[in-house]
VOBA-1610 file (N, C-alpha, C; in pm, whole numbers, padded with zeros to 5 digits, always signed):
BEGIN
Met+08077-01391-05196Met+07970-01396-05131Met+07873-01433-05142Ala+07801-01457-05267Ala+07705-01524-05334Ala+07716-01685-05334Gly+07855-01693-05357Gly+07891-01856-05327Gly+07837-01907-05174Arg+07913-01818-05075Arg+07875-01867-04945Arg+07751-01865-04928Lys+07630-01772-04952Lys+07513-01757-04945Lys+07436-01904-04989Lys+07478-01936-05138Lys+07408-02048-05189Lys+07486-02209-05112Gly+07588-02178-05046Gly+07607-02297-04977Gly+07517-02290-04809Leu+07502-02176-04804Leu+07438-02157-04640Leu+07251-02225-04675Ile+07197-02182-04778Ile+07081-02211-04818Ile+07051-02382-04841Leu+07160-02448-04918Leu+07208-02570-04904Leu+07195-02646-04825Phe+07268-02616-04745Phe+07295-02627-04547Phe+07172-02673-04512Ile+07052-02539-04526Ile+06978-02525-04437Ile+06852-02654-04481Thr+06858-02636-04655Thr+06747-02746-04726Thr+06776-02906-04683Leu+06910-02953-04689Leu+06957-03068-04599Leu+06909-03099-04513Ala+06902-02981-04404Ala+06895-02996-04285Ala+06741-03035-04197Val+06668-02930-04322Val+06538-02961-04311Val+06475-03114-04343Phe+06524-03157-04460Phe+06527-03295-04518Phe+06540-03390-04411Val+06626-03361-04334Val+06688-03494-04260Val+06604-03497-04152Val+06552-03336-04068Val+06460-03370-03982Val+06340-03401-04009Leu+06295-03413-04136Leu+06151-03409-04194Leu+06170-03570-04194Ser+06257-03613-04241Ser+06237-03780-04305Ser+06257-03852-04163Gly+06339-03797-04066Gly+06336-03888-03933Gly+06181-03877-03888Asn+06105-03739-03905Asn+05987-03770-03846Asn+05870-03879-03920Ile+05892-03849-04044Ile+05801-03956-04152Ile+05851-04082-04117Lys+05943-04124-04060Lys+06008-04313-04022Lys+05913-04333-03909Asn+05911-04211-03811Asn+05841-04230-03676Asn+05711-04223-03674Ile+05666-04213-03759Ile+05501-04173-03777Ile+05430-04227-03894Asn+05336-04330-03860Asn+05293-04423-03963Asn+05195-04323-03988Leu+05157-04260-04115Leu+05039-04180-04127Leu+04931-04265-04152Asn+04928-04365-04184Asn+04778-04443-04219Asn+04725-04497-04083Lys+04777-04497-03988Lys+04730-04526-03880Lys+04702-04392-03764Arg+04701-04295-03835Arg+04664-04156-03734Arg+04514-04121-03813Ala+04456-04041-03694Ala+04329-04004-03747Ala+04328-03824-03732Leu+04336-03771-03842Leu+04367-03644-03831Leu+04243-03559-03786Val+04263-03501-03649Val+04117-03397-03574Val+04137-03287-03654Ile+04029-03229-03716Ile+04033-03080-03750Ile+03931-02973-03668Gly+03851-03078-03570Gly+03755-02988-03460Gly+03727-03120-03390Met+03663-03037-03220Met+03623-03134-03106Met+03495-03067-03069Gly+03430-03136-03036Gly+03290-03096-02959Gly+03322-03158-02785Ile+03255-03108-02693Ile+03296-03103-02545Ile+03148-03106-02506Asp+03079-03238-02478Asp+02954-03212-02401Asp+02935-03313-02269Lys+02862-03242-02155Lys+02867-03363-02041Lys+02703-03462-02061Val+02746-03584-02030Val+02615-03644-02052Val+02609-03754-01931Asp+02500-03704-01877Asp+02481-03807-01740Asp+02654-03854-01671Gly+02696-03733-01633Gly+02808-03702-01501Gly+02924-03740-01592Glu+02938-03814-01734Glu+03016-03843-01819Glu+03067-03732-01931Tyr+03172-03718-01959Tyr+03230-03642-02087Tyr+03199-03715-02215Glu+03147-03630-02301Glu+03132-03694-02407Glu+03198-03583-02544Leu+03285-03671-02594Leu+03366-03571-02718Leu+03332-03602-02833Thr+03326-03522-02917Thr+03274-03567-03039Thr+03407-03482-03152Ile+03445-03577-03224Ile+03546-03518-03339Ile+03502-03546-03482Gln+03551-03422-03501Gln+03549-03451-03691Gln+03660-03456-03735Thr+03688-03565-03834Thr+03815-03628-03858Thr+03841-03677-04005Phe+03986-03659-04058Phe+04015-03727-04174Phe+04103-03797-04188Met+04065-03952-04225Met+04169-04064-04182Met+04247-04092-04289Ala+04399-04082-04221Ala+04491-04101-04344Ala+04504-04250-04352Lys+04517-04310-04478Lys+04509-04436-04552Lys+04633-04449-04658Gln+04671-04564-04636Gln+04750-04602-04775Gln+04716-04589-04908Ile+04792-04567-05001Ile+04742-04590-05151Ile+04702-04697-05149Ser+04738-04843-05097Ser+04709-04936-05150Ser+04585-04997-05075Asp+04538-04893-04943Asp+04403-04956-04895Asp+04293-04956-04969Ser+04219-05035-04986Ser+04075-05064-05056Ser+03947-05012-04979Ser+03944-04969-04861Ser+03858-04887-04759Ser+03781-04809-04858Pro+03679-04784-04799Pro+03595-04693-04842Pro+03662-04512-04835Asp+03600-04437-04948Asp+03672-04304-04945Asp+03677-04236-04827Thr+03800-04181-04793Thr+03799-04116-04652Thr+03840-03964-04686Ser+03806-03902-04813Ser+03814-03776-04835Ser+03726-03680-04782Lys+03611-03734-04723Lys+03529-03674-04656Lys+03565-03682-04502Ala+03530-03566-04420Ala+03542-03538-04267Ala+03412-03657-04206Leu+03464-03744-04146Leu+03376-03839-04063Leu+03363-03778-03914Thr+03255-03762-03846Thr+03195-03722-03706Thr+03159-03839-03617Val+03272-03857-03521Val+03239-03968-03457Val+03260-03932-03281Ser+03203-03990-03183Ser+03190-03973-03073Ser+03196-04065-02970Ala+03251-04020-02837Ala+03269-04144-02754Ala+03242-04082-02612Lys+03208-04180-02518Lys+03192-04108-02386Lys+03291-04167-02288Gly+03343-04084-02182Gly+03428-04184-02076Gly+03414-04076-01969Ala+03450-04132-01835Ala+03457-04052-01679Ala+03514-03974-01687Thr+03671-03974-01749Thr+03739-03836-01779Thr+03763-03817-01906Val+03831-03702-01961Val+03862-03662-02082Val+03976-03755-02151Asp+04057-03833-02072Asp+04165-03928-02115Asp+04106-04029-02188Lys+04005-04081-02081Lys+03921-04207-02088Lys+03839-04195-02245Ser+03755-04078-02275Ser+03694-04055-02398Ser+03790-04061-02498Val+03944-04002-02503Val+03979-03983-02627Val+04035-04150-02652Ala+04056-04222-02506Ala+04101-04356-02547Ala+04000-04435-02600Ala+03867-04385-02583Ala+03757-04489-02647Ala+03731-04408-02803Leu+03788-04281-02820Leu+03771-04278-02977Leu+03884-04310-03033Asn+04019-04363-02978Asn+04084-04416-03044Asn+04044-04580-03081Thr+03993-04605-03005Thr+03882-04749-03005Thr+03811-04747-03116Lys+03711-04681-03152Lys+03619-04647-03220Lys+03669-04609-03400Thr+03772-04568-03400Thr+03805-04523-03488Thr+03923-04617-03562Gly+04012-04659-03425Gly+04108-04764-03492Gly+04220-04723-03553Lys+04249-04612-03478Lys+04357-04513-03524Lys+04402-04444-03416Thr+04539-04361-03412Thr+04564-04293-03328Thr+04508-04141-03337Leu+04460-04091-03246Leu+04402-03958-03286Leu+04527-03848-03283Ser+04543-03773-03397Ser+04643-03627-03364Ser+04526-03504-03373Phe+04582-03412-03284Phe+04483-03287-03279Phe+04597-03183-03323Ala+04694-03190-03425Ala+04782-03110-03480Ala+04687-02985-03554Leu+04600-03058-03603Leu+04509-02963-03712Leu+04380-02921-03688Cys+04372-02954-03540Cys+04204-02900-03442Cys+04226-02795-03397Tyr+04154-02675-03516Tyr+04146-02516-03494Tyr+04047-02528-03427Val+03942-02581-03402Val+03805-02550-03383Val+03744-02637-03232Val+03706-02607-03147Val+03691-02647-03022Val+03534-02599-02956Ile+03445-02702-02955Ile+03322-02610-02950Ile+03267-02686-02788Ile+03217-02611-02701Ile+03183-02606-02595Ile+03044-02652-02567Gly+02971-02737-02542Gly+02864-02736-02589Gly+02750-02694-02450Glu+02623-02663-02446Glu+02521-02583-02356Glu+02536-02630-02217Gly+02539-02784-02209Gly+02532-02887-02102Gly+02669-02867-02030Met+02779-02768-02076Met+02893-02790-01962Met+02880-02619-01903Lys+02785-02551-01906Lys+02783-02416-01861Lys+02799-02415-01728Asp+02774-02514-01652Asp+02814-02522-01488Asp+02952-02541-01446Gly+03020-02578-01565Gly+03158-02605-01536Gly+03196-02728-01589Gly+03327-02745-01543Gly+03386-02847-01624Gly+03452-02893-01725Phe+03444-02800-01848Phe+03503-02790-01932Phe+03655-02765-01954Ile+03697-02716-01872Ile+03856-02688-01840Ile+03948-02763-01828Glu+03848-02913-01779Glu+03972-03046-01769Glu+04021-03047-01910Ala+03888-03052-02008Ala+03944-03089-02174Ala+04032-03011-02198Leu+04016-02869-02160Leu+04103-02754-02258Leu+04252-02790-02182Asp+04257-02828-02080Asp+04383-02869-02012Asp+04431-02973-02065Phe+04384-03097-02119Phe+04408-03197-02155Phe+04480-03181-02334Leu+04361-03080-02406Leu+04397-03041-02520Leu+04550-02969-02536Ile+04553-02875-02411Ile+04673-02808-02415Ile+04828-02881-02351Asn+04808-02979-02284Asn+04931-02999-02206Asn+04943-03167-02248Lys+04844-03242-02297Lys+04840-03369-02329Lys+04823-03404-02474Ser+04821-03308-02564Ser+04777-03341-02726Ser+04902-03243-02754Asp+04878-03291-02896Asp+04971-03201-03005Asp+04854-03068-03062Thr+04771-03051-02983Thr+04670-02935-03050Thr+04715-02797-03019Ala+04751-02721-03159Ala+04761-02610-03133Ala+04713-02467-03030Ser+04804-02401-02995Ser+04759-02330-02886Ser+04665-02199-02937Asn+04685-02206-03061Asn+04579-02080-03124Asn+04435-02167-03163Ala+04418-02266-03133Ala+04261-02319-03206Ala+04189-02223-03136Met+04081-02210-03186Met+03962-02112-03120Met+03886-02218-03032Val+03790-02143-02921Val+03730-02215-02840Val+03589-02116-02892Leu+03454-02232-02841Leu+03354-02129-02886Leu+03257-02199-02818Tyr+03162-02140-02762Tyr+03029-02211-02665Tyr+02912-02216-02770Gly+02857-02349-02735Gly+02749-02395-02845Gly+02595-02362-02800Gly+02505-02298-02870Gly+02395-02296-02846Gly+02282-02420-02824Gly+02352-02522-02791Gly+02263-02643-02789Gly+02379-02787-02749Thr+02376-02886-02786Thr+02488-02997-02751Thr+02618-02956-02865Ala+02677-02968-02857Ala+02843-02949-02935Ala+02825-03072-03060Lys+02772-03186-02983Lys+02756-03296-03088Lys+02678-03277-03204Glu+02540-03226-03192Glu+02456-03161-03261Glu+02496-03018-03333Ile+02544-02956-03312Ile+02589-02837-03377Ile+02694-02858-03480Met+02784-03003-03424Met+02878-03002-03534Met+02826-03084-03662Lys+02727-03135-03659Lys+02643-03218-03775Lys+02570-03121-03815Ile+02631-03040-03967Ile+02588-02942-04051Ile+02591-03000-04182Asp+02493-02965-04241Asp+02470-02986-04396Asp+02485-02883-04473Ser+02639-02828-04520Ser+02610-02686-04557Ser+02672-02665-04716Pro+02598-02604-04814Pro+02631-02562-04933Pro+02794-02513-04940Ile+02831-02501-04836Ile+02929-02394-04854Ile+03091-02493-04876Asn+03095-02596-04783Asn+03199-02679-04750Asn+03134-02805-04692Ser+03169-02930-04737Ser+03163-03070-04675Ser+03189-03062-04508Ser+03293-02991-04493Ser+03331-03045-04337Ser+03307-02930-04264Ser+03206-02915-04156Ser+03132-02828-04074Ser+03262-02736-03997Met+03359-02830-03967Met+03474-02779-03891Met+03580-02684-03990Ile+03576-02701-04107Ile+03670-02627-04213Ile+03570-02497-04247Leu+03467-02541-04248Leu+03353-02412-04255Leu+03370-02302-04155Leu+03369-02357-04034Leu+03428-02264-03939Leu+03528-02189-03899His+03658-02295-03923His+03792-02212-03898His+03786-02146-04050Glu+03735-02119-04133Glu+03752-02012-04235Glu+03652-01892-04190Met+03553-01924-04126Met+03462-01798-04042Met+03520-01737-03967Leu+03590-01825-03840Leu+03689-01728-03787Leu+03812-01697-03794Ala+03873-01706-03932Ala+04004-01649-03982Ala+03937-01546-04040Asp+03823-01540-04107Asp+03793-01370-04168Asp+03775-01284-04054Lys+03867-01211-04048Lys+03897-01105-03994Lys+03822-01006-04051Gln+03807-00975-04161Gln+03753-00833-04232Gln+03603-00851-04188Ala+03531-00957-04205Ala+03398-00949-04179Ala+03328-01013-04032Arg+03389-01086-03976Arg+03360-01112-03817Arg+03327-00978-03756Glu+03193-01007-03688Glu+03172-00862-03583Glu+03165-00896-03471Tyr+03280-00995-03393Tyr+03260-01052-03270Tyr+03386-01104-03251Cys+03445-01104-03135Cys+03572-01123-03030Cys+03569-01271-03060Thr+03703-01311-03068Thr+03743-01439-03087Thr+03816-01482-02963Lys+03851-01600-02899Lys+03931-01715-02817Lys+03992-01788-02868Thr+04129-01804-02802Thr+04205-01922-02850Thr+04158-02030-02711Ile+04228-02145-02699Ile+04227-02234-02572Ile+04314-02191-02510Lys+04413-02174-02554Lys+04522-02090-02460Lys+04495-01954-02381Asp+04436-01867-02450Asp+04421-01748-02414Asp+04310-01789-02288Phe+04213-01857-02331Phe+04089-01899-02241Phe+04140-01957-02109Asn+04216-02046-02120Asn+04307-02133-01966Asn+04371-02046-01902Ser+04407-01883-01976Ser+04519-01834-01886Ser+04414-01742-01824Asp+04314-01710-01914Asp+04188-01636-01804Asp+04135-01720-01679Tyr+04125-01830-01723Tyr+04053-01887-01595Tyr+04152-01910-01504Tyr+04287-01918-01491Tyr+04433-01899-01388Tyr+04433-01770-01335Ser+04347-01675-01392Ser+04403-01542-01340Ser+04327-01496-01213Asp+04387-01345-01189Asp+04301-01324-01062Asp+04151-01265-01102Ser+04131-01230-01242Ser+04015-01150-01266Ser+03913-01291-01306Lys+03964-01410-01359Lys+03929-01537-01354Lys+03740-01513-01467Thr+03788-01390-01517Thr+03661-01382-01652Thr+03742-01396-01779Ser+03632-01473-01837Ser+03695-01494-01993Ser+03531-01488-02074Phe+03563-01548-02186Phe+03438-01496-02297Phe+03459-01618-02378Met+03353-01653-02490Met+03363-01718-02598Met+03266-01667-02699Pro+03283-01654-02817Pro+03198-01656-02901Pro+03064-01788-02878Val+02947-01698-02941Val+02792-01814-02917Val+02825-01880-03029Leu+02794-01983-03063Leu+02762-02054-03226Leu+02635-02123-03209Thr+02537-02102-03290Thr+02407-02134-03337Thr+02430-02211-03480Lys+02378-02297-03497Lys+02293-02375-03596Lys+02174-02314-03652Ile+02182-02243-03809Ile+02051-02201-03834Ile+02018-02332-03960Gln+01924-02393-03937Gln+01844-02499-03994Gln+01784-02441-04120Gly+01806-02483-04265Gly+01729-02476-04361Gly+01705-02333-04381Gly+01859-02272-04375Gly+01840-02113-04397Gly+01818-02039-04516Gln+01864-02148-04639Gln+01802-02127-04794Gln+01767-02208-04827Asp+01683-02189-04958Asp+01687-02323-05055Asp+01829-02309-05156Ile+01863-02441-05202Ile+01949-02440-05273Ile+01920-02529-05391Glu+01941-02503-05514Glu+01893-02570-05615Glu+02011-02674-05644Asn+01941-02783-05708Asn+02093-02926-05747Asn+02097-02853-05898Ser+02206-02887-05952Ser+02244-02884-06090Ser+02103-02877-06193Ser+02017-02983-06143Ser+01921-03003-06247Ser+01805-02872-06230Gly+01844-02820-06170Gly+01732-02684-06142Gly+01600-02702-06109Glu+01530-02840-06078Glu+01416-02873-06088Glu+01359-02833-05942Glu+01246-02808-05948Glu+01163-02778-05830Glu+01209-02858-05696Glu+01170-03000-05776Glu+01173-03104-05652Glu+01311-03158-05594Asp+01399-03079-05644Asp+01533-03110-05618Asp+01578-02992-05522Lys+01500-02928-05499Lys+01521-02801-05415Lys+01574-02874-05242Glu+01672-02837-05186Glu+01691-02891-05044Glu+01711-02779-04962Lys+01705-02823-04850Lys+01749-02709-04747Lys+01860-02713-04686Lys+01954-02642-04654Lys+02114-02653-04619Lys+02125-02547-04482Asp+02200-02621-04405Asp+02228-02541-04276Asp+02347-02471-04271Tyr+02317-02391-04164Tyr+02438-02268-04195Tyr+02442-02217-04048Tyr+02601-02166-04032Tyr+02631-02125-03861Tyr+02607-01950-03862Gln+02581-01940-03755Gln+02555-01800-03708Gln+02644-01758-03578Ile+02727-01668-03570Ile+02759-01622-03433Ile+02762-01476-03449Thr+02684-01436-03349Thr+02615-01297-03333Thr+02641-01266-03132Glu+02650-01359-03066Glu+02611-01298-02931Glu+02755-01353-02842Thr+02805-01332-02756Thr+02929-01357-02680Thr+02880-01399-02541Ala+02918-01528-02478Ala+02921-01610-02364Ala+03017-01549-02265Ile+02991-01501-02146Ile+03056-01438-02044Ile+03077-01551-01934Phe+03238-01578-01896Phe+03219-01678-01837Phe+03330-01647-01685Lys+03303-01713-01592Lys+03350-01667-01439Lys+03414-01809-01400Glu+03563-01889-01440Glu+03609-01952-01421Glu+03570-02023-01544Asp+03492-02142-01560Asp+03441-02208-01648Asp+03306-02242-01669Lys+03239-02153-01578Lys+03098-02103-01571Lys+03022-02028-01618Leu+02927-02045-01711Leu+02842-01928-01757Leu+02779-01846-01679Leu+02816-01697-01681Leu+02752-01610-01626Leu+02635-01521-01701Leu+02653-01486-01788Leu+02575-01406-01865Leu+02597-01415-02041Thr+02514-01419-02113Thr+02545-01404-02239Thr+02488-01244-02319Leu+02570-01245-02394Leu+02576-01092-02476Leu+02522-01098-02579Asp+02408-00979-02616Asp+02348-01009-02730Asp+02413-00926-02870Lys+02345-00925-02934Lys+02413-00883-03096Lys+02472-00768-03050Ser+02404-00651-03008Ser+02464-00537-02968Ser+02535-00491-02871Glu+02523-00591-02740Glu+02613-00571-02660Glu+02764-00616-02686Thr+02759-00724-02787Thr+02866-00801-02833Thr+02909-00713-02946Phe+02885-00613-03011Phe+02949-00476-03069Phe+03010-00401-02996Ser+02943-00360-02834Ser+03003-00258-02794Ser+03101-00352-02700Tyr+03106-00504-02683Tyr+03217-00524-02616Tyr+03315-00530-02707Gly+03312-00535-02826Gly+03435-00495-02925Gly+03539-00379-02893Phe+03442-00237-02857Phe+03518-00156-02847Phe+03617-00133-02723Leu+03592-00251-02619Leu+03686-00246-02523Leu+03828-00376-02511Arg+03805-00409-02632Arg+03906-00509-02671Arg+04013-00451-02785Arg+04120-00504-02736Arg+04216-00465-02864Arg+04240-00513-02956Asp+04169-00642-03019Asp+04120-00703-03121Asp+04066-00581-03230Lys+04075-00629-03375Lys+04000-00483-03437Lys+03842-00532-03458Thr+03794-00394-03427Thr+03634-00374-03394Thr+03614-00352-03579Lys+03500-00477-03605Lys+03435-00469-03701Lys+03287-00451-03685Gly+03203-00363-03737Gly+03064-00375-03704Gly+03028-00241-03826Thr+02896-00299-03851Thr+02823-00179-03906Thr+02668-00154-03822Phe+02617-00013-03820Phe+02515+00039-03806Phe+02446+00145-03845Gly+02366+00170-03827Gly+02252+00292-03841Gly+02237+00358-03797Ala+02180+00523-03830Ala+02125+00619-03774Ala+02054+00714-03857Arg+01938+00772-03809Arg+01906+00905-03882Arg+01976+01020-03801Leu+02043+01092-03880Leu+02070+01213-03850Leu+02007+01346-03930Gly+01903+01411-03870Gly+01850+01510-03937Gly+01775+01421-04054Glu+01747+01435-04152Glu+01708+01421-04280Glu+01803+01304-04369Lys+01894+01298-04293Lys+01979+01167-04363Lys+01940+01042-04262Asn+01957+00913-04344Asn+01937+00812-04304Asn+02129+00761-04336Val+02178+00710-04234Val+02306+00693-04214Val+02386+00591-04165Thr+02456+00528-04253Thr+02508+00383-04240Thr+02668+00441-04225Phe+02693+00358-04067Phe+02854+00347-04024Phe+02940+00261-04058Asp+03000+00207-04098Asp+03087+00116-04078Asp+03221+00118-03988Thr+03259+00070-03895Thr+03380+00092-03821Thr+03491+00042-03901Asp+03590+00103-03907Asp+03731+00085-04002Asp+03813+00047-03869Arg+03875+00146-03821Arg+03940+00077-03680Arg+03908+00161-03584Lys+03981+00149-03436Lys+04014+00203-03307Lys+04135+00255-03245Arg+04113+00312-03141Arg+04231+00329-03040Arg+04161+00328-02935Leu+04237+00239-02834Leu+04192+00222-02706Leu+04305+00242-02638Arg+04278+00336-02526Arg+04388+00383-02408Arg+04287+00363-02292Ile+04363+00279-02189Ile+04307+00247-02072Ile+04408+00285-01950Lys+04361+00374-01844Lys+04422+00439-01726Lys+04373+00369-01589Tyr+04498+00349-01509Tyr+04398+00293-01387Tyr+04449+00378-01277Asp+04372+00427-01189Asp+04413+00501-01087Asp+04352+00456-00955Ile+04462+00415-00875Ile+04463+00363-00737Ile+04375+00466-00633Lys+04434+00565-00634Lys+04399+00683-00560Lys+04262+00670-00549Asp+04163+00717-00651Asp+04024+00714-00670Asp+03967+00608-00691Met+04045+00516-00734Met+03979+00404-00771Met+03899+00402-00905Thr+03954+00455-01019Thr+03897+00443-01152Thr+03965+00394-01243Cys+03901+00374-01357Cys+03965+00285-01465Cys+03913+00391-01563Lys+03988+00449-01653Lys+03987+00586-01748Lys+03985+00500-01854Ile+03897+00512-01944Ile+03857+00454-02054Ile+03843+00565-02194Asp+03978+00544-02303Asp+03956+00644-02380Asp+03944+00564-02515Val+03809+00591-02635Val+03812+00520-02734Val+03794+00605-02828Lys+03881+00606-02933Lys+03825+00708-03041Lys+03804+00593-03189Val+03689+00640-03231Val+03662+00536-03322Val+03691+00600-03487Phe+03697+00525-03578Phe+03747+00615-03704Phe+03635+00505-03783Leu+03525+00581-03823Leu+03410+00539-03929Leu+03432+00599-04054Asn+03359+00483-04160Asn+03348+00499-04248Asn+03185+00528-04282Val+03137+00646-04343Val+02995+00672-04317Val+02952+00728-04463Ser+02868+00661-04502Ser+02776+00667-04616Ser+02631+00676-04642Glu+02559+00683-04744Glu+02423+00716-04725Glu+02380+00662-04869Ile+02255+00606-04862Ile+02192+00566-04993Ile+02125+00665-05051Ile+02150+00740-05171Ile+02073+00824-05240Ile+01975+00739-05344Arg+01825+00768-05334Arg+01733+00712-05379Arg+01706+00792-05490Ser+01737+00778-05632Ser+01696+00808-05741Ser+01562+00845-05765Gly+01552+00977-05849Gly+01418+01008-05897Gly+01335+00958-06003Gly+01428+00834-06089Gly+01349+00764-06174Gly+01345+00636-06150Ala+01289+00549-06208Ala+01261+00406-06139Ala+01362+00363-06254Ala+01403+00389-06350Ala+01509+00326-06430Ala+01673+00353-06408Glu+01669+00444-06297Glu+01810+00464-06228Glu+01825+00403-06105Gln+01945+00361-06093Gln+01971+00289-05989Gln+02006+00399-05883Asn+01996+00320-05742Asn+02023+00423-05620Asn+02183+00409-05589Glu+02246+00505-05563Glu+02398+00510-05551Glu+02401+00531-05393Thr+02513+00480-05367Thr+02567+00524-05175Thr+02672+00635-05248Asp+02629+00737-05133Asp+02704+00844-05135Asp+02781+00860-05019Arg+02939+00898-04995Arg+02977+00930-04877Arg+02939+01078-04802Val+02895+01040-04684Val+02876+01145-04631Val+02983+01186-04503Phe+02980+01303-04497Phe+03089+01395-04412Phe+03014+01454-04307Leu+03015+01419-04175Leu+02943+01438-04052Leu+03019+01600-03993Thr+02902+01652-03937Thr+02955+01820-03879Thr+03001+01732-03721Asp+03047+01821-03680Asp+03122+01822-03540Asp+02990+01774-03434Glu+02859+01838-03471Glu+02770+01797-03377Glu+02705+01662-03435Glu+02727+01636-03524Glu+02683+01494-03517Glu+02770+01375-03492Lys+02877+01403-03509Lys+02998+01322-03450Lys+02986+01296-03318Arg+02954+01406-03222Arg+02945+01404-03104Arg+02812+01301-03029Thr+02711+01325-03159Thr+02601+01252-03145Thr+02603+01060-03152Val+02695+01050-03282Val+02744+00895-03270Val+02802+00881-03147Ala+02931+00935-03139Ala+03027+00900-03020Ala+02926+00875-02889Gln+02815+00965-02853Gln+02735+00972-02731Gln+02652+00821-02752Asn+02628+00789-02845Asn+02559+00633-02879Asn+02637+00551-02846Ile+02773+00551-02913Ile+02851+00413-02850Ile+02862+00445-02736Lys+02880+00532-02654Lys+02917+00545-02507Lys+02830+00498-02444Glu+02705+00518-02487Glu+02611+00481-02394Glu+02584+00323-02389Gly+02618+00256-02492Gly+02666+00121-02556Gly+02746+00031-02451Ile+02853+00102-02413Ile+02972+00073-02353Ile+02940+00032-02227Val+02849+00213-02168Val+02833+00202-02016Val+02696+00076-01978Leu+02627+00060-02058Leu+02538-00018-02016Leu+02574-00167-01984Leu+02671-00198-02119Leu+02739-00319-02084Leu+02856-00335-02003Thr+02912-00224-01929Thr+02996-00245-01795Thr+02921-00273-01703Ala+02779-00209-01715Ala+02699-00195-01576Ala+02628-00348-01560Lys+02626-00356-01677Lys+02558-00544-01693Lys+02633-00597-01635Cys+02772-00599-01687Cys+02866-00760-01661Cys+02931-00719-01501Lys+02923-00594-01451Lys+02964-00581-01325Lys+02815-00623-01208Ala+02721-00629-01260Ala+02635-00649-01162Ala+02618-00845-01167Ala+02660-00891-01254Ala+02694-00987-01267Ala+02822-01064-01204Gly+02901-00955-01195Gly+03032-01044-01103Gly+03149-01055-01202Ala+03134-00991-01375Ala+03199-01028-01454Ala+03309-00925-01468Asp+03461-00957-01481Asp+03550-00868-01439Asp+03586-00840-01604Ile+03508-00808-01708Ile+03553-00815-01852Ile+03669-00706-01888Leu+03687-00648-01811Leu+03836-00520-01785Leu+03936-00619-01745Tyr+03940-00692-01685Tyr+04039-00768-01630Tyr+04122-00687-01509Leu+04056-00619-01445Leu+04072-00488-01349Leu+04155-00522-01221Asn+04105-00674-01204Asn+04199-00720-01094Asn+04325-00728-01157Asp+04321-00805-01228Asp+04501-00844-01328Asp+04574-00724-01323Asn+04499-00603-01380Asn+04562-00505-01413Asn+04594-00395-01350Phe+04485-00374-01223Phe+04573-00292-01103Phe+04679-00336-01049Tyr+04664-00503-00983Tyr+04792-00561-00961Tyr+04887-00548-01044Gln+04906-00552-01133Gln+05040-00535-01239Gln+05081-00399-01176Arg+04997-00353-01188Arg+05061-00162-01172Arg+05107-00141-01055Tyr+05004-00182-00929Tyr+05038-00168-00795Tyr+05091-00241-00728Gly+05076-00372-00758Gly+05108-00499-00674Gly+05043-00502-00526Lys+05124-00534-00392Lys+05075-00518-00278Lys+04969-00416-00246Lys+04998-00294-00290Lys+04900-00161-00251Lys+04763-00199-00329Trp+04739-00267-00409Trp+04657-00293-00488Trp+04555-00418-00400Lys+04624-00491-00348Lys+04556-00616-00276Lys+04518-00563-00153Ala+04558-00459-00089Ala+04537-00414+00005Ala+04389-00298+00020Ala+04410-00213-00088Ala+04303-00160-00144Ala+04149-00203-00175Ala+04191-00345-00226Ala+04062-00403-00276Ala+04028-00531-00204Asp+04057-00503-00048Asp+04018-00528+00076Asp+03995-00710+00005Gly+04103-00801+00003Gly+04141-00941-00061Gly+04037-00959-00161Asn+04031-00899-00268Asn+03990-00869-00383Asn+03807-00936-00347Gly+03770-00907-00244Gly+03620-00955-00250Gly+03504-00900-00321Asn+03522-00778-00331Asn+03398-00697-00410Asn+03443-00581-00472Tyr+03569-00615-00520Tyr+03656-00496-00578Tyr+03564-00438-00694Leu+03511-00510-00754Leu+03443-00442-00902Leu+03374-00309-00821Asp+03294-00389-00701Asp+03240-00228-00676Asp+03294-00104-00601Lys+03403-00140-00581Lys+03513-00013-00538Lys+03529+00074-00679Ile+03559+00004-00813Ile+03607+00078-00884Ile+03503+00156-00989Ser+03484+00275-01033Ser+03403+00305-01105Ser+03472+00370-01246Glu+03442+00349-01387Glu+03470+00362-01515Glu+03444+00481-01566Lys+03542+00540-01622Lys+03509+00674-01667Lys+03549+00683-01787Ile+03462+00673-01898Ile+03442+00637-02004Ile+03417+00756-02134Asn+03556+00777-02204Asn+03517+00871-02315Asn+03544+00837-02441Val+03430+00839-02532Val+03420+00824-02682Val+03422+00916-02775Ser+03497+00908-02868Ser+03517+01009-02979Ser+03538+00957-03139Val+03486+01018-03232Val+03439+00953-03359Val+03545+01075-03485Glu+03609+00989-03563Glu+03632+01066-03664Glu+03609+00968-03773Thr+03578+01041-03927Thr+03519+00983-04060Thr+03692+00951-04149Val+03658+00857-04198Val+03776+00837-04301Val+03725+00837-04468
//
């Protein structure tokens, strides 16, 4: 049995080696530009694509150091022509296999960027789990960042988006946004990316005052809501937090409240979301159970003593108060989005999935179905 297992492992190893060897012969890496991020803008009716890339090169190549990411832009009447112009500018063939961040510039808010996403999904080797973000400005300018954290702004962004424990916003992949675009609800979202200039003084190794320099940072606190590929509205930080409770993604966030004599901090640990659809009375019943870590800063009496964080156990009445606060945020959010015609709950698709032709008849051709559906929201909280 052991000999058979060793033989199987050897066979798999040889098979992988043969496949990789064939690929290596077919691809000249020194002729490739490895794209790690892309920005999409529209200038004077033309697409302007900005890429951040690492240039692969041969060991014998005496050209300047290519270990740092380069940022290159090119324009074209179509996405394909813009990419062809980038190939010409770099003198390389673009490879999007490592492109995990795609930024949509503010100039695309009236539509048109879906053509670029179609290109990335269907005509390139871009990974389908590449994240898409909406830029508070031009994508070209947002991608230019001098950060103390990472020399490549796109790698920095990828690390931010991959940190599920810290982010307080929901993410969207290019594949999922594309699917939303062609859905019946036609509604989707992106996190809003902004660049904070001169966020903090960073001392050089010498530590001298004149050597201090301002560094840039990225911030994601808001969410852009789209219908097809047109911007409908932007959710602020608190609305973005509320939107997280309506998503299947993990909800992360911190908020505070005064309960009696206590200033309490709440950290969302996890949630349980259940949604039911009833075509008879045209209701969408949303049940959210939120599990919270609750703590309170205990002020020490003496100056020499350090303040401590103490765990807080809420009474049933306090739990109801917190649950009501969360519910109010969700209710205001759904009302705002409904008024803008944004189906953030994908009601059209979910009702149709469950009721088919009956839903089409009840929705009256999908014209104003949002006005016919009422959301019944229930929120409860537990401490962990």
